[in-house]
C-alpha positions, 0 to 999 in steps of 0.5 A: 462498547465492549472489548471486540478482540477479547478472544484471538482464536475462535476456530470458526476459520478452521474450515477455510472460511472467514467472516465479513463484518456483516456476519457473512462467511466466505472462503479465505481464498475469495477475491475479496479476502485476497484484496483485504489480505494484500492491503493488510500486507501493505500496511505491515510493510508501511510499519516496517518503513516507519521503523527504519528511523525515517524523518518525522514528516514521513513517519506521520504521513505513513501512519496516516496512510496506515489508518486509511488502509484500515478504513479500506480493509473495513470497507471491503469487509462490509460490502455496500458500505463506503468509508474511504472518501475522495479527499483521501486521494487529494491528500495523497497527491498533496504529500506526493507533490511536497516530497517530489518538489525537492527531488531531481527530475528523473531521466531514467528508470530507477532500480529498487534499492539505496538506503534500507528505508528506500528499499523497504518502501519499494517493496511496499510499492510493489505490494501496493500495486498487487493490492490494486490489481486484487481490488480491480479483480474484485471490482469485475465481479462485485461492487467496489468504490472507485476511491479504493483503486484510485487511492492505491494507485496514487499511494504506489506513486507516493511510495516511489517518490518517498523511496527517492526522498529517503535516498536523498535524505540518506545521501544515497543516489538513486540506482539508475537502470542501465540499458542493456545493449544487445550487441554487447551480449556474449 
């Protein structure tokens, strides 16, 4: 196989369109490209989480997820093809259960924050939710494998648990949401 990315710029997108893997040109602001872009942004944020000197197990999990997100973007760029497998959701659930087993049960909502790795993980979680919404929007007008929104839904859960896991590793407590009391407002 030859070099696929031998030239970075092609000028073919200067008119506001981009090419799918099958050669079809579509608008850069289409639902499909919006979903692919959100997944790409999520993948970049996971790279940032990895750079936060996380433990080896979490780094390995996040790197595996980055590969699956590339698969997901590839699948979305090839309408009618399925790359993502249902087993990938089961794998996420196993990672989620493993990390959550060492955490105290939640009694309240928590605020994003704590150590830097946890804070970035919360940003990634919120971008993951946006990517999921973008995929759902796309699925209303075009065929999308049910594995993709399921994977993103479970991934956002894992990122939430991972943020809590990072806080525990760093010795920082989760920041609990403090309910406002309408009678104490001035």
